[in-house]
KEKE-3310 file (N, C-alpha, C; in steps of 0.2 Angstrom, whole numbers, plus 5000, padded with zeros to 4 digits):
npx = (4991:5004:5017:5015:5002:5006:5016:5007:4998:5009:5012:5019:5013:5001:4994:4984:4985:4984:4990:4996:5005:5015:5018:5023:5034:5042:5042:5051:5063:5066:5058:5046:5032:5016:4999:4991:4994:4997:5004:5019:5018:5019:5030:5041:5040:5041:5053:5062:5063:5070:5066:5057:5057:5054:5044:5027:5019:5005:4998:4988:4978:4971:4952:4936:4920:4906:4891:4875:4860:4862:4876:4894:4903:4919:4928:4938:4954:4961:4948:4950:4963:4966:4976:4992:4991:4977:4980:4989:4980:4968:4976:4982:4970:4966:4977:4975:4962:4964:4974:4976:4973:4985:4988:4995:4997:5006:5009:5017:5013:4999:4991:4994:4997:5002:5000:5007:5006:5007:5008:5006:4992:4985:4974:4968:4970:4963:4972:4973:4972:4961:4950:4947:4936:4922:4912:4915:4910:4912:4926:4932:4943:4950:4950:4955:4953:4945:4933:4934:4944:4933:4923:4933:4936:4925:4922:4931:4926:4914:4921:4928:4918:4913:4923:4931:4939:4935:4922:4923:4926:4915:4909:4916:4913:4920:4925:4925:4937:4933:4937:4949:4960:4966:4980:4993:5000:5013:5029:5045:5053:5062:5074:5084:5092:5104:5108:5105:5096:5092:5083:5071:5060:5051:5044:5042:5039:5049:5059:5060:5062:5075:5082:5081:5083:5098:5101:5106:5091:5086:5079:5063:5065:5078:5092:5089:5097:5104:5106:5106:5095:5080:5066:5055:5042:5026:5018:5011:5000:4990:4992:4986:4974:4971:4966:4956:4953:4950:4958:4969:4974:4976:4983:4996:4994:4999:5014:5020:5019:5028:5040:5041:5036:5037:5052:5055:5051:5058:5071:5068:5063:5072:5083:5090:5085:5081:5068:5055:5043:5025:5014:4998:4987:4979:4980:4983:4998:5009:5020:5034:5046:5059:5059:5049:5040:5043:5035:5025:5014:5007:4991:4986:4974:4974:4971:4973:4975:4979:4975:4969)
npy = (5073:5070:5063:5049:5046:5045:5033:5024:5021:5020:5007:4990:4978:4970:4962:4954:4955:4948:4953:4965:4977:4977:4965:4959:4967:4963:4950:4950:4955:4941:4936:4922:4922:4916:4916:4921:4926:4937:4954:4959:4970:4977:4974:4979:4989:4992:4988:4998:5008:5005:4998:4986:4970:4957:4941:4943:4953:4967:4978:4989:5001:5013:5017:5027:5019:5018:5013:5005:5001:4991:4993:4995:5005:5014:5028:5040:5041:5054:5057:5057:5060:5059:5061:5058:5055:5052:5041:5031:5029:5023:5011:5005:5000:4991:4981:4976:4970:4961:4951:4938:4932:4937:4950:4962:4979:4993:5010:5020:5029:5042:5038:5028:5010:4996:4980:4967:4948:4932:4921:4914:4919:4915:4921:4930:4949:4967:4979:4995:5005:5001:5001:5010:5026:5017:5004:4991:4977:4966:4966:4962:4951:4937:4918:4905:4905:4915:4918:4918:4929:4940:4941:4943:4957:4964:4965:4971:4981:4985:4987:4999:5009:5012:5021:5030:5040:5040:5045:5058:5063:5062:5070:5082:5084:5076:5064:5046:5034:5019:5006:4993:4993:4978:4975:4970:4960:4950:4938:4945:4945:4934:4942:4936:4938:4948:4963:4965:4972:4990:5002:5014:5024:5033:5029:5022:5009:5006:5009:4999:4989:4990:4990:4976:4972:4975:4989:5005:5016:5026:5042:5045:5057:5059:5059:5050:5034:5025:5008:5000:4988:4994:4996:5004:5012:5019:5028:5041:5045:5035:5037:5052:5048:5043:5054:5057:5069:5079:5086:5086:5073:5075:5083:5074:5067:5076:5077:5066:5064:5075:5069:5058:5052:5061:5062:5048:5045:5054:5045:5035:5039:5044:5035:5029:5021:5006:4996:4995:4990:4994:4994:4991:4992:4979:4972:4978:4972:4982:4983:4993:4997:5003:5002:5002:5012:5021:5018:5027:5026:5020:5015:5012:5003:5007:5006:5013:5013:5022:5028:5017)
npz = (4905:4895:4892:4897:4892:4878:4879:4881:4870:4860:4868:4867:4870:4882:4896:4906:4927:4943:4955:4967:4965:4974:4977:4964:4962:4974:4971:4960:4966:4973:4982:4989:4992:4991:4980:4986:4999:5009:5006:5014:5019:5032:5041:5036:5033:5046:5048:5040:5051:5059:5069:5079:5069:5069:5070:5066:5058:5057:5047:5055:5056:5063:5060:5055:5057:5047:5050:5043:5037:5025:5023:5028:5030:5027:5032:5025:5030:5032:5040:5052:5063:5075:5092:5098:5109:5112:5104:5110:5122:5117:5111:5124:5126:5118:5120:5133:5133:5123:5128:5130:5119:5110:5106:5103:5100:5094:5093:5079:5071:5073:5062:5058:5065:5071:5071:5082:5082:5090:5080:5066:5056:5048:5037:5024:5019:5015:5007:5015:5006:4997:5001:5008:5008:5006:5006:5015:5017:5009:5010:5022:5033:5023:5022:5033:5044:5044:5053:5065:5065:5062:5070:5082:5077:5076:5091:5095:5091:5099:5108:5109:5107:5118:5122:5132:5125:5113:5118:5121:5110:5101:5110:5106:5093:5085:5073:5074:5083:5079:5075:5066:5056:5047:5038:5025:5030:5038:5040:5040:5025:5014:5001:4991:4981:4978:4973:4960:4955:4952:4965:4966:4976:4987:4999:5015:5014:5003:5007:5016:5009:5001:5010:5017:5006:5003:4996:4990:4991:4977:4973:4966:4959:4958:4943:4930:4927:4913:4906:4917:4928:4935:4949:4952:4964:4964:4974:4976:4972:4976:4990:4991:4986:4995:5006:5001:4991:4978:4971:4977:4973:4959:4957:4961:4949:4943:4947:4946:4931:4929:4936:4934:4921:4912:4910:4910:4896:4888:4890:4883:4870:4864:4864:4872:4884:4886:4888:4897:4908:4914:4928:4935:4950:4957:4939:4924:4916:4905:4892:4886:4873:4866:4852:4850:4852:4842:4834:4825:4820:4828:4838:4850:4863:4879:4896:4910:4928:4936:4949:4959)
capx = (5000:5003:5019:5009:4995:5011:5019:5002:4995:5013:5014:5022:5010:4996:4990:4981:4988:4980:4994:4996:5010:5022:5020:5027:5040:5046:5042:5057:5069:5066:5052:5043:5027:5010:4995:4985:4999:4997:5012:5021:5020:5022:5034:5045:5040:5045:5063:5065:5064:5074:5060:5055:5054:5054:5038:5022:5015:4999:4997:4982:4977:4962:4947:4931:4916:4900:4886:4869:4857:4866:4881:4897:4907:4924:4928:4945:4960:4962:4943:4952:4969:4970:4981:4997:4989:4972:4980:4990:4975:4965:4979:4983:4963:4965:4980:4976:4957:4964:4980:4976:4974:4991:4989:5001:4997:5009:5008:5021:5011:4995:4987:4999:4998:5003:4995:5010:5004:5012:5007:5004:4984:4982:4970:4974:4966:4963:4975:4968:4970:4957:4944:4946:4930:4923:4908:4920:4905:4916:4933:4934:4947:4947:4953:4951:4952:4943:4928:4937:4943:4928:4922:4937:4935:4918:4921:4933:4921:4911:4925:4929:4911:4911:4930:4934:4944:4931:4916:4926:4928:4908:4908:4919:4909:4924:4923:4928:4940:4928:4939:4957:4959:4972:4982:4999:5003:5018:5035:5050:5054:5069:5076:5092:5093:5106:5110:5102:5090:5092:5076:5069:5055:5051:5040:5045:5038:5052:5065:5062:5066:5083:5089:5081:5089:5104:5106:5104:5086:5086:5071:5060:5066:5086:5093:5089:5103:5104:5112:5106:5087:5078:5060:5049:5034:5025:5012:5010:4992:4986:4990:4982:4967:4965:4963:4948:4953:4950:4964:4975:4974:4977:4991:5000:4998:5004:5021:5020:5021:5034:5046:5043:5034:5041:5059:5057:5048:5062:5076:5065:5063:5082:5085:5093:5083:5077:5062:5050:5036:5020:5010:4994:4986:4981:4976:4987:5009:5008:5028:5036:5052:5062:5058:5040:5037:5046:5032:5022:5006:5003:4987:4984:4970:4975:4967:4978:4971:4985:4974:4962)
capy = (5066:5068:5058:5042:5044:5042:5029:5021:5023:5017:4998:4982:4972:4972:4956:4955:4953:4947:4954:4970:4981:4979:4959:4960:4970:4957:4944:4953:4952:4935:4936:4914:4921:4913:4923:4920:4928:4948:4959:4959:4977:4981:4971:4981:4998:4994:4988:5003:5012:5001:4994:4976:4966:4949:4940:4942:4960:4967:4986:4991:5006:5015:5019:5027:5016:5020:5006:5008:4993:4990:4992:4996:5012:5016:5034:5043:5041:5060:5061:5055:5065:5057:5066:5053:5054:5047:5034:5026:5027:5017:5004:5001:4998:4985:4975:4974:4967:4956:4952:4932:4933:4937:4953:4968:4984:4998:5017:5024:5039:5041:5036:5021:5008:4989:4973:4958:4940:4927:4917:4917:4922:4912:4927:4935:4954:4971:4985:5000:5010:4999:5000:5019:5027:5010:4999:4986:4971:4959:4965:4960:4946:4929:4911:4894:4909:4920:4917:4919:4938:4944:4938:4947:4963:4965:4966:4976:4988:4987:4992:5007:5012:5018:5020:5038:5043:5043:5048:5064:5065:5064:5078:5088:5082:5074:5056:5041:5026:5014:5001:4993:4990:4976:4973:4970:4956:4943:4938:4948:4941:4934:4946:4934:4939:4954:4970:4963:4978:4995:5002:5019:5026:5037:5026:5018:5001:5005:5009:4994:4985:4991:4989:4971:4970:4978:4991:5011:5018:5031:5047:5045:5063:5059:5059:5040:5031:5019:5003:4994:4988:4999:4994:5010:5012:5024:5028:5047:5046:5030:5040:5057:5046:5041:5060:5060:5076:5075:5090:5083:5066:5076:5085:5070:5064:5078:5075:5058:5065:5077:5069:5049:5050:5063:5060:5041:5045:5056:5041:5028:5042:5045:5025:5027:5017:4999:4993:4996:4986:5000:4989:4994:4986:4972:4974:4975:4976:4984:4981:4997:4997:5011:5003:5000:5019:5026:5015:5032:5023:5013:5019:5007:5010:5003:5011:5010:5014:5027:5029:5012)
capz = (4907:4889:4892:4900:4883:4871:4880:4881:4862:4856:4870:4864:4874:4889:4900:4914:4929:4946:4957:4970:4963:4980:4975:4959:4965:4979:4966:4955:4973:4974:4986:4987:4995:4987:4976:4993:5003:5009:5005:5021:5019:5039:5043:5031:5034:5055:5045:5037:5055:5065:5073:5081:5063:5070:5071:5062:5060:5050:5047:5061:5055:5066:5057:5058:5054:5048:5049:5040:5036:5019:5021:5033:5025:5031:5030:5022:5035:5034:5044:5061:5064:5081:5094:5100:5117:5110:5101:5116:5128:5113:5110:5127:5131:5114:5120:5137:5130:5119:5128:5130:5112:5107:5101:5103:5095:5093:5088:5076:5068:5074:5058:5058:5070:5070:5076:5083:5084:5091:5074:5057:5060:5041:5034:5017:5018:5008:5008:5019:5001:4992:5006:5010:5006:5003:5010:5016:5018:5005:5009:5027:5031:5021:5023:5034:5051:5044:5055:5070:5065:5062:5076:5085:5074:5079:5099:5094:5087:5104:5116:5105:5103:5121:5125:5133:5120:5108:5121:5122:5103:5100:5112:5103:5085:5079:5070:5081:5079:5081:5071:5064:5045:5045:5031:5024:5036:5035:5041:5036:5018:5011:4997:4990:4973:4979:4969:4951:4951:4957:4968:4968:4981:4996:5004:5021:5012:5000:5011:5021:5004:4999:5017:5018:4998:5003:4993:4990:4989:4975:4975:4961:4956:4954:4936:4928:4924:4909:4909:4923:4929:4939:4948:4954:4967:4960:4976:4977:4969:4979:4995:4987:4985:5004:5009:4998:4988:4970:4969:4979:4968:4953:4960:4962:4945:4938:4949:4940:4923:4929:4939:4930:4915:4905:4909:4905:4887:4884:4887:4877:4863:4863:4864:4880:4888:4879:4888:4902:4909:4918:4931:4938:4954:4952:4933:4918:4914:4899:4892:4882:4869:4861:4844:4847:4851:4837:4829:4827:4815:4830:4842:4857:4868:4886:4901:4917:4935:4941:4957:4957)
cpx = (5001:5009:5019:5005:5001:5013:5012:5000:5002:5017:5016:5016:5008:4994:4988:4984:4984:4984:4995:5004:5017:5023:5026:5032:5045:5046:5050:5063:5070:5061:5047:5035:5021:5007:4991:4987:4998:5004:5015:5025:5023:5027:5041:5047:5042:5054:5066:5066:5068:5070:5060:5054:5053:5046:5033:5018:5010:5001:4991:4980:4969:4957:4943:4927:4909:4895:4879:4866:4861:4872:4887:4903:4913:4927:4936:4949:4958:4956:4945:4957:4967:4977:4984:4993:4982:4975:4985:4985:4973:4970:4982:4975:4965:4970:4981:4967:4961:4972:4981:4974:4979:4991:4993:5000:5001:5008:5015:5020:5005:4990:4988:5001:5000:5003:5004:5008:5011:5015:5005:4994:4981:4975:4973:4968:4967:4967:4971:4967:4963:4949:4942:4942:4924:4917:4913:4917:4912:4923:4936:4940:4944:4950:4952:4952:4949:4936:4928:4939:4939:4922:4928:4934:4928:4918:4925:4931:4918:4917:4927:4923:4910:4919:4930:4934:4935:4921:4917:4926:4920:4905:4908:4917:4915:4923:4927:4932:4938:4931:4946:4954:4966:4971:4989:5003:5010:5026:5039:5053:5060:5070:5083:5095:5097:5108:5109:5098:5091:5085:5077:5062:5055:5046:5046:5044:5046:5059:5066:5064:5070:5085:5086:5086:5096:5108:5100:5096:5087:5077:5069:5063:5074:5084:5091:5092:5102:5109:5112:5097:5086:5071:5060:5044:5034:5016:5009:5003:4989:4986:4987:4975:4966:4966:4954:4947:4954:4957:4969:4978:4977:4982:4996:5001:5002:5012:5023:5023:5029:5041:5048:5042:5037:5048:5060:5054:5055:5070:5074:5067:5070:5086:5092:5090:5078:5071:5061:5045:5031:5017:5004:4992:4981:4977:4981:4996:5007:5018:5029:5042:5054:5058:5051:5037:5039:5043:5025:5016:5005:4999:4982:4979:4970:4975:4972:4974:4976:4981:4969:4958)
cpy = (5064:5063:5050:5042:5040:5037:5024:5018:5017:5009:4994:4980:4974:4965:4958:4952:4952:4952:4962:4974:4977:4970:4957:4963:4964:4951:4944:4952:4947:4933:4929:4915:4921:4919:4923:4925:4935:4949:4958:4966:4982:4980:4975:4988:4999:4991:4993:5009:5010:4998:4987:4973:4958:4947:4942:4949:4963:4975:4987:4998:5009:5018:5021:5025:5016:5016:5011:5001:4989:4991:4996:5001:5015:5021:5036:5043:5047:5062:5061:5060:5065:5061:5060:5052:5050:5040:5028:5025:5021:5010:5002:4998:4991:4980:4974:4968:4964:4952:4942:4930:4932:4942:4961:4973:4989:5006:5020:5027:5036:5039:5026:5016:4999:4984:4967:4954:4936:4921:4917:4915:4918:4917:4929:4943:4961:4976:4990:5005:5009:5000:5006:5022:5023:5006:4992:4979:4965:4961:4966:4954:4940:4926:4909:4901:4914:4924:4920:4927:4941:4943:4944:4957:4968:4966:4969:4983:4990:4990:4998:5011:5016:5018:5028:5043:5045:5044:5055:5068:5066:5070:5084:5089:5080:5066:5051:5036:5021:5007:5000:4990:4985:4974:4973:4966:4950:4943:4941:4942:4941:4938:4941:4938:4948:4958:4968:4970:4984:5000:5012:5020:5033:5034:5024:5010:5002:5004:5003:4989:4984:4991:4981:4966:4970:4981:4999:5012:5026:5036:5044:5050:5064:5057:5051:5039:5025:5014:4997:4994:4991:4997:5002:5008:5016:5026:5033:5048:5040:5034:5048:5056:5045:5047:5061:5064:5076:5080:5088:5075:5070:5082:5080:5066:5068:5079:5071:5062:5069:5076:5062:5050:5054:5060:5052:5041:5050:5050:5038:5032:5040:5037:5024:5024:5012:4998:4995:4993:4991:4992:4993:4989:4986:4977:4973:4976:4977:4988:4989:4997:5003:5011:5002:5008:5022:5024:5022:5031:5019:5018:5014:5011:5006:5008:5008:5015:5016:5028:5024:5014)
cpz = (4897:4889:4893:4893:4879:4874:4879:4876:4858:4862:4867:4867:4881:4888:4906:4922:4940:4954:4960:4965:4968:4977:4970:4962:4969:4976:4963:4958:4974:4979:4985:4991:4989:4982:4983:4998:5005:5007:5011:5022:5028:5043:5041:5034:5044:5051:5044:5043:5061:5070:5075:5073:5067:5073:5065:5063:5054:5052:5051:5061:5059:5060:5058:5053:5053:5047:5046:5040:5030:5019:5030:5030:5029:5028:5028:5029:5039:5040:5051:5064:5071:5084:5097:5107:5116:5107:5104:5119:5123:5113:5117:5129:5126:5117:5128:5137:5127:5120:5127:5122:5107:5105:5106:5099:5099:5089:5087:5076:5070:5070:5054:5064:5068:5074:5075:5085:5084:5084:5069:5060:5054:5038:5027:5019:5013:5010:5009:5010:4997:4994:5009:5005:5001:5007:5010:5019:5016:5005:5016:5024:5029:5023:5029:5042:5051:5050:5062:5071:5065:5068:5083:5084:5077:5088:5099:5093:5095:5109:5114:5106:5113:5127:5126:5128:5115:5110:5119:5115:5100:5103:5108:5094:5081:5079:5073:5079:5083:5079:5070:5059:5046:5039:5030:5029:5034:5040:5035:5031:5016:5002:4992:4985:4973:4971:4961:4949:4957:4960:4967:4971:4985:5001:5009:5017:5009:5002:5015:5017:5003:5005:5019:5011:4999:5000:4993:4987:4985:4975:4968:4955:4953:4946:4935:4926:4918:4910:4914:4925:4935:4941:4952:4959:4966:4967:4978:4976:4971:4985:4994:4991:4992:5007:5005:4994:4983:4968:4971:4975:4962:4953:4958:4956:4942:4939:4946:4935:4924:4931:4937:4925:4909:4906:4905:4897:4885:4884:4882:4871:4860:4864:4871:4886:4884:4879:4896:4902:4914:4924:4936:4945:4957:4945:4928:4919:4908:4898:4885:4879:4867:4854:4844:4849:4848:4830:4828:4823:4822:4837:4846:4863:4875:4891:4906:4924:4939:4949:4955:4961)
residu = (MET:PRO:SER:LEU:GLN:GLN:LEU:LEU:LYS:ARG:CYS:ASP:SER:TYR:MET:GLU:SER:PRO:LEU:GLU:SER:GLU:ALA:MET:LEU:LEU:ARG:LYS:LEU:GLY:TRP:GLN:GLY:SER:ASP:ASP:ASP:ASP:VAL:PRO:VAL:ALA:VAL:LEU:GLU:ARG:LEU:ALA:CYS:GLY:ASP:ASP:SER:ASP:GLY:TYR:TRP:PHE:ARG:ALA:ASP:PRO:VAL:ASN:LEU:GLN:GLU:ASP:GLN:SER:PHE:LEU:MET:MET:SER:TYR:PRO:SER:ALA:LEU:ASN:LEU:THR:LEU:ASP:GLU:SER:LYS:ALA:LEU:THR:ASP:SER:ILE:ASN:GLU:HIS:PHE:ALA:GLU:ASP:GLY:TRP:HIS:VAL:GLU:VAL:MET:GLU:THR:LYS:ARG:TRP:TYR:LEU:LYS:LEU:ASP:LYS:ASP:PRO:HIS:ILE:GLN:THR:THR:PRO:MET:TRP:ARG:ALA:ALA:GLY:ARG:ASP:ILE:PHE:ASN:LEU:MET:PRO:ALA:GLY:GLU:ASN:SER:THR:GLN:TRP:HIS:SER:TRP:LEU:MET:GLU:LEU:GLN:MET:LEU:LEU:PHE:ASN:HIS:PRO:VAL:ASN:GLU:LYS:ARG:VAL:GLU:GLN:GLY:LEU:ALA:THR:ALA:ASN:GLY:LEU:TRP:LEU:TRP:GLY:GLY:GLY:TYR:LEU:PRO:GLU:LEU:PRO:ASN:LYS:HIS:GLN:TYR:GLY:LEU:ARG:GLY:ASP:SER:GLN:PHE:MET:GLN:GLY:VAL:ALA:ARG:GLN:TYR:GLY:CYS:GLU:LEU:LYS:ASP:LEU:SER:ASP:ASP:PHE:GLU:SER:GLY:ASN:GLN:GLN:LEU:MET:LEU:LEU:GLU:HIS:ALA:ARG:ILE:ALA:LEU:GLN:THR:GLY:ASN:LEU:ASN:GLN:GLY:ILE:GLU:ALA:LEU:ILE:LYS:LEU:GLU:LYS:ASP:VAL:PHE:LYS:PRO:LEU:TYR:LYS:LEU:MET:LYS:SER:LYS:ASN:LEU:ASP:SER:MET:SER:LEU:VAL:ASP:SER:PRO:GLY:LYS:ILE:VAL:ASP:PHE:SER:SER:SER:GLY:LEU:ASN:LYS:TRP:TRP:ARG:ARG:ARG:ASN:VAL:ASP:ILE:ASN:ILE:ILE:ASP)
# end
């Protein structure tokens, strides 16, 4: 990734940040969420699809959890490949079992389910892409109601363990959907700073953000324009990481270099782009300027977690 490397070598400054990229993007657009709040990914994705966006929504992704004496490991999402019929059968059972607790799980895609709650659960969660392929012992919901939610999630595992869908999958030698990963919870955020920024991206999250913000969403590969402030979310590598496939991760980085970093580097070199900031999630905020980029003697050493 030569263009990104050149940018990092000649950056103006960098600082640590505890926030996820999505949280920083929404803050730029006027969101008033606190550092402890989940980024409301779920409700914004539903807004993008024109679905119900009233109330408190979580992403509730079906996962395969592998237990051992010392860890509880989450498989990569690609390990499941549930059918739509399997997904609906599982969610019907979940909704029936947890009806009195105010749960309502909906299937949008076989890998993407949503949980609607009657009220704010007062917990903080970890994004799916941070937990995939890892021991989740220290990544479970935290906060004032965490004990109750840990109990519910254990109850959910027991419910799913003997579910007919999973029993059939075991017979077929397939991974079972024996848990839900809750993340990205919240109410629909207010984004009051209308049209100060242009938005770029191609995910449903960014489509929902653009709809709530009231502006057009451009693709990452569209020609870059100078003269206005733009916010981009680069999710290709993160999505590729969730497959557990190294080659797909590398291909995603090559695409980012071609579609994003190379044209941005050219714009800065030609002084058609004055300044830019790059945020990894969470980690560093790295600032660049066209004047700093032309300081050929500068050789900074900055590590960025493009796929964290």
